Every structure is written in structure tokens, then in C-alpha cells.
N, C-alpha and C positions, 0 to 999 in steps of 0.2 A: 305680587307673590301675594298668597292668600296664607290669614292666619285665622284658624280653629281653635277655639277653645272649647273644653267640654267639662262641667262641673254638674256637680248632684246639689250644689247649693247656690242659684242664680242671685237668692234674695239674702243679702248679707247685710252683718251688722254694723254700726258705727258708721252709717250714713256713704260707704265705699259704694261705687257701683263699676257692675262691668262693660255700659256703655262708654266707660272711657277706654275702653279699647275693643271692642267690636263694634260693628253697626248693625246689627241684629239681631235677635235672637230664636229660637227657634224651640217651641216648647216640647219638651220630651212628654211620654205618659204618664200620666198622674199612680199613684200608688195604687190606687184601687186598679186606673187599666190593665197594669204590670198584674196585678193579683188576678183579674178575670183571663187575661192570656194564660196564666198556668208560671209568670214570671219568678213571683213572689206569691208567698205563704199567706194564709189569712193570720191576724196574728190575733193577742189582745193585750194591750196596754194596762198597766197598772202604777199606780201613784200614791203607796201606801203617807198617810202621813208622816210627818217626821217633826222632829226638835231642833233641825239645823235651823241656825241664824244666821244670816249672811247680809245683815243689815249692817256691817263695820268691814265688809268684803268691797275693798273699791273695784270699779270698773276701770280694765284698762284695754282699749280698742275694740269696744262692746260688749265685753265679756268680763266676766271675774279675774283679779287677778290671782295667778295660778298658788303664788306663795300665801297671800293671805288665807286663797281656797283651803288650799294644806292644812292652816293652822286649824280651821274648822272642820275637816272632813278628816282628819287623823284619830279625832277623840275616842275611844274605844266604846263609848255607848251606842254611835252614829257608827262605827265597822260593824259593832254587835251586830244591829240593826238592820246590814245589810245582810248577815248571814241569817239572819232569823225570817226577814223577808223573801230570800230566795227559799228558804226551809219550807214557809206558807203558799209558797206562788208557784217555784218552778223546782220541788225537792227529788233529786235523781235525774235531772237533766242535765246536757250539757250545756255551760253557757262560758259569753264571753261577757267579760265585766271591763268596765269603762272607767279608767279612775283619774285624778287629776293628776299628779304625775310619780315619777318612778317609785319614789318614798311610797306614795300613798299606795300604790299599786301592788308594792313587794308588803306593806302591813295589812292590804286586805287580803291577798293571796296567805298569808301566815295566818289572820283568824279562822279561815275558809278551814285549812289545814288544821290549827289546833281543835277545831270543830267534828273534825273525820270526813272533814271531805274535802278530796284529793284535788288539790289548787295548784298553779304554776304562772308564777309572774316571768315576764316579756317584753322588751322595750327594744328601743332601735340599736343600744350597744349592745345587746347581747348576740355573742356568737353567732353567726349562719348558722353553722349546724347544730348550735345546741338548739336555736329558734326552730328551725326546720324540724327538730326532735322533739320539741314540743308542742309544736304543731302538729305531728303524726299521732303523740300521745292522746294530743284532746280530742283527733280525728276519732281514734281508734276507742276513745273512752276510758283509759287509764288516767287522764285529768279531766276532772268536771269541769271545773272554774278556768279559766285562761283567760288572767288580769294582766291589763295592759294601759299604757298611758299614750295617747294619740300615733299609735303603731297599726291598728285593725280598722282603720274609720276607710279606706279607700283601696278599692283591687283588692279584697280580703274575701276571697270565697269559700265559704265552709257550706256546702247545701245542707250538714247534719248537725247545725247549730240547734239547739231548740230554742234557747233563751238570753235574753243579754240583757245585764244590767249594768244601770247608767247610772254610777257611782259619783259623777260629776256633776253637780249642779250647773246649769250655764243661762248662761241670761236668755238665750233664744228660745 
């Protein structure tokens, strides 16, 4: 029998290696190769300065502890910074926002809505019909910001997404 593993992240944090499961690795095209082939769109990456203090957030399996990270990221000043940086760099564009967890995602969506920017939260426990409607609302532009926590990371293709907000610090 043959075993085929496919991943977008062959280099793992925490010392975990895929060599334990696979005999060989075939490297995929790089991001630049995919852009040149027309499979990905060129992008601009912005990393605004922030006052986030992660010094007391412990590491679990090579990344930040979600519960401790939630405590830091739910600060209203940080959430307000997410909204103001969206206005600064991507105002009016459709964006998918990746958050720490469900509570954080709901909080960020609320902050966008309070600022007059249509946003919705979606997670793995959202009813499948509701989730499909939210994605359709995002595609059509009725929802500008689609907030989630570890839901739309793999296998989610929305070609008309215009911006991505990484509202979840990661050690990688």
C-alpha cells in the first residue's frame, strides 16, 4: 500500500517532523512560482506596530497557549487597532479575519459591526446552512469581514477575497 500525505506546512513547530510518516518529500512550487503561473495573486503584506505584550503567554506544542492568548487579544484597544488598521490598509475590501478562538472571533466581528463595517462570525459549530449563507453573504459583499477561528485555513477558496487579517499572533 502507498501512503500519500499532502500539506501546505511541511515545516512544523515544536520539532515535529513529517519524516516519521513519509519516506520522501516532493516540494511544491513556491509562492512566487504560483504567482508567476497565475494561480495566486500578488499581495502586499503589512505588519503595523502593535502594543501586544506576549511575554507572559506560554508556549504549547510550539505555539502560543490559546487561553492565555485570548486574554491578551480581547483587550478593547487591540481589537480597536484591528479595525483601525483595516480602515488604514484595506478600507472597503472584503477580508477574512483569522482570530484566536470563537470568543475572540465574535468580539472582533462585533467591533467591526459597531464601527459600521458589516462583519460576521463563523465557526465549526455554526450550522452548515447558516455557514453556507454567511459565505454567500461574504462572496456577494453583504458581509465585508468574515471572522473565524481555525475554520477557513485549508481548502477554503474564495477568489474574490481581497484582504486577510491575521488577528492571531503565532510563533511561526
